[in-house]
N, C-alpha and C positions, 0 to 999 in steps of 0.2 A: 542757741539753745534751739533747735528745729523746732518750727511752729506746725504745727501739723496738727489741726484738731480733733481731738475725741470728743465724737459726739454720743451720748450717753443716753440723751431722750430727742426729741424733739414735740414741739406742740404748737398748735393753730386755730384757730376758731374762726367763725364768721361768714358772712354770706359774698367776701371778698377773698378766701383762700382758695387756691386753685389748685389745679392737680400739680402731679411732680414735673410735666414741663414746664408752668408756671414759676415751681419754683425754682427750678435750674437758672429761671431767666430771670428772675429778683436774684438771684446768688452774683449769676456775671455782669449784673447790673450797679451790683451797690460798688459805692466810692470805697474805696482802699486806704485813705489817707482825711485826716484830719482836714485837710487845706481843700482837698473834693468835695469831703463832705459837708465843709461848710460854704463855699463856695454858691451854693444852691439855697440855703437858707441854715437856721438855728444857729447863729452867728453869736449870740451870748453864752448860747453852751458850750459852742467849739473854741470858745478865746478862753474861757473858764476850766477847760477841759485841758489845754491845752498847758495854759501855765501848774496846773496840778501835775500834770504828766511829768512838765520838765523840771517844777520842786525837785519832784520824787527820783527821776534820775538821776537827777546831780547829788542828792543823798542817797542814793545807789539803797534807794526801797523801794517796795511793794508801793503802788496808785494805794490812798485809801480805799475803803469800799466806799461803790456808786450805786446809787440807786435812781433808775430813770424809768419817771412815770407817764403817762400820755395815753393819747386813744391808740387802737393799733395803726399801723403802719405806714408810722413817722420815723424809723429808722431805730428805734432801740437795740434792735438784734444786730443789725449794720452798726452801730456807736460800739457793742463790744467785742464785734471782731476787731473793728480800729485800734481800739484801747489795748488789747493782746497784740497788735500790729505795733503802735505804737511804743510799750512798755517791754519788747523783745520777750513774748512769754505765751507758752503753749495755752490755748483757747478751750476749754473743758462745756460741755454745754448739757445742762438737764433742764427741767422745769417743776413748780410747785407737785400737779399730780403726779409725778411722778416718781416723788420723792416719797411712799407712805409709808414706810419705817425707817426708824433712827438707821437699821444697819445697811439702807440704802445709800444715804448723804454719806456715812461713815467709811463706807469702799471709795467712793467718789474722795475725800477729804485725804484720806490717808494716802492717795494715787496721786498728790498734786504734789508739784516741785517748784523751789523758789521759785518766785516771780511768775504761778501763770495763775489763767485771770479763770474764774467759775462764772459760768455766765447762767444763771437759772430766772429762766421767763416765769411770766406769772406766777409770782413771790406771794401772790394774797393767797396763795390755795394752798400752802402749806397746812399739813398738819400742826398742831397746838404741839406735840410731843417733838418733832420735828424741827419746827420751828427752836424749840428751847434749848437744844441737841445743838443748835447754831449758835447760840448768842456764846458760851465760851470758846466756839472754834475763828470766829469774830473776832472777839477781845484780845484773847490770848492767845491766841493757836495754837489751843488743845484742844481735847474733848477727855471729857468724863464718860468714859463706859462703864458700863456696870454688867457684872457678868453674872449668870445663877440668880435666884431668887430664893426670898423666905431668907432664915435664920443664915442661909451660904451665901447671900449676895455680897459683893465685894464691889468698888468700885478702882478702875486703873485708869489712871491718866494718859493721856496718849499726845507725844506732843505733834504739830503738824508744821508744814513749811510756811513758810509767809506767803500767804497768795493774797490778790485780790476779790474781794465777790464781788460781780457786778449783778444788778436785779432789776427787770422791768416787771412793771404793773399796770396795767388799766385801771388799777382802782386802789389807789393809795389809802384813802378810808378805810379800807379790809384790813391792812396792816396794822398789827398791833403798836403801841407806842413803844417798848423796849426794844423792838425788833427795827423800828423806824431812826431807835436814836444810833442804834448804831452805825449808819451810814454817814459816814462824813463829807459825800459830795451825795447830792438830791439837786437830779434838775429834770424839769418838765419840759416834753419837748410839745409845741405847739404847733395848729395850722401852718400848714405854708400859704402863702399867698400864689395870686395866679402867676403873677413874674416869675415867683421863685420856683415852683414848676413849671415854666414854661422854660427856666434854665433845666432842669433835671432832666424834661424830654427831650431838650438838643442834645443834651450829651447822651443820653439812652438811644436815641435815632442815631450819633455818628457810631457808637459803640453798635449797634445792628446791620450798622450801612444801608438805613432806608432815609432816602433825599428830603428835607423838610423846611419850608420856611417859617417866618417868623409869627406869621399871622394862623399857620396851621398848628404851628405849638401853643401859641395861645388858647385856641380852640377847645384844643385836649384839656389844657392845662386851666382853665377854670371850667369844666367839667368834671374836674377830677375829687373833690372832697377837698381838697387843701391836703391831698395823700400821696405822698411819691410811691404808695405799693399800688396806689389805685393808677394812677398815671402812665409805671410801666406798662400795666397789663393793656388800660385802654389803646398805651401808644401801641401795641401787637396788636391788638384788633383792629384800629384803622391802618397799619401797614398791611396785614392780608387782603383788608378792604380793597387799599390802594394798589397790589399788586394782582388782584383777579379782575378789578372794576374800573381802572386806571394803568396811568405808564408807571405808578410806581413812587411819584411823587404828590407827598402829603399836602394839601392846601387847605385854604379854611371852609372852603364849601365841600368839600371831601371829606375833609375831617368830622364835620356837622350833619352828611350825609349818614357816616359809616356811626357814627354814635345813634344818633336817630334810630339805627335799625339794630342797634344794644340796647335797645329802651332807656338810654342812657339822655335826658332833658338838659335844658341850655345852665340850669341848673345844676347840673350833677344829680340828679335825683332818678333812682332806677325804681324797677317796680314797687319794690316790698315796701320804698319810701313813702310810697305815694298812696300805699296802700294804708301802710299807717296812718299816716295824714288825713287820710280822707273816713277811717275807719272812726277818729275821733270827732270829726267834724258831724260824718251822716250818721254814725251809731250812736253817739254820745254830747250830741249837741254841743261840741266845741270842747267839751270836756268840765272838769276836770273824771279823771277815770283813773282808777287803780292801775299799775304796771302788769297784775295779773290777768286783772279782767280785760286790759287787753292784746297782752298776748293769746289768752283764750280766744277771742275775737278773730282777730287776725289766724289765729293755729302757728304760733310758731314760738319758737324759744323764746325765753325771756329775756338771757343773758345773751343773746342773740339782738335782741332791742334797746338793751343796756350797752352794750359795749362796741358794738358795729353800729347799730342805726341812728341812735340818738346823740350823739357827741358831734358828729354835723350838725342835725335839725336844732340843735340846742346853739352851736354857736351862729347859725342863721338867724336864730330868736322865731324858727317857726313853730316850733313847742318851747312849751315853759313846765318847768318842774313844780308845783304846789304842796304844800302840806296835803290836799287834797288827793292829789295826782298830775296825771298828765294834762295838758290844755292847750289850743292853737296858740301861738306866739303871736308878739305884737306885727313880725312882719310880713304874716302867713296873709291877710285881707289886702294889703299891698302889692305883692307878689301875684295872688291869684288873680286881683285886679288888673294889674296892668299887664299880664299876661295869658289872660284867662283860662285855657285848656290847662296851664301848667302843671294842677293838680289833678287833672281826668284823668 
């Protein structure tokens, strides 16, 4: 079977989403197999997926439906591509916001072949009508399509090819229980350690033809917020700086200087992160403050704060979510005291 992706829609949001050049770079640097993916991190997820895929192929059946959840940039889309490759099926991609009506989903489902992988990004943003339409497709591989309205309405049962739905979300809590229960495989992708990201960076640097030493790779890794997508983006910025201001070789000192110019500090925080933290400290006396008030004060979209900014800050203990809102976390005083100007 020819594995040519049929892209019906693409989506993305957040402060770290780039232009087409950046997206092309990310695509070229993506691992192609589970072994390549697991060499840098997410070992438990990779091992469990390998077992499930091998079992499905041994039985000659499609893989059970897969839900991938976690912060942006950790490789959910990459895993969907790898699953399609490992299962030797076509990959069809779309997103929750793009499926506004049942007819939108109907056209995609009826075009799938046996063994195809349907990737739905941001599945938590599906409308309720489309979500309910998906239930029978996932469970029984058929859809009940209603023709006409009123007294002339009739239901047509349309069989579908056996396919695998791979869905990605940054907000598992927004997925309804009936939909969640239909995913036989559910995996959480967590932030990478600096050591794991250093392996990602060394691999990417090799593919880009950029010479880099271990200290240079680690310097970029520890500022990459535990996220491979950000690591690859910062590597490209450091590469540019090394070629213009240096001899093209990336060292720790060169990476440090390049990233400081980009506004990325030693903790991986950027200008928006520092604005977020300083707003809580200076305007709201350390919190708690509601996310709506915080977004209005910063003049930034609430979803950007929740999906892009907060996950890493929460992981690092720099902020905390409470019943009353956001407040400064336990690690804030420690880091700001030890590094004085870190949040300035």
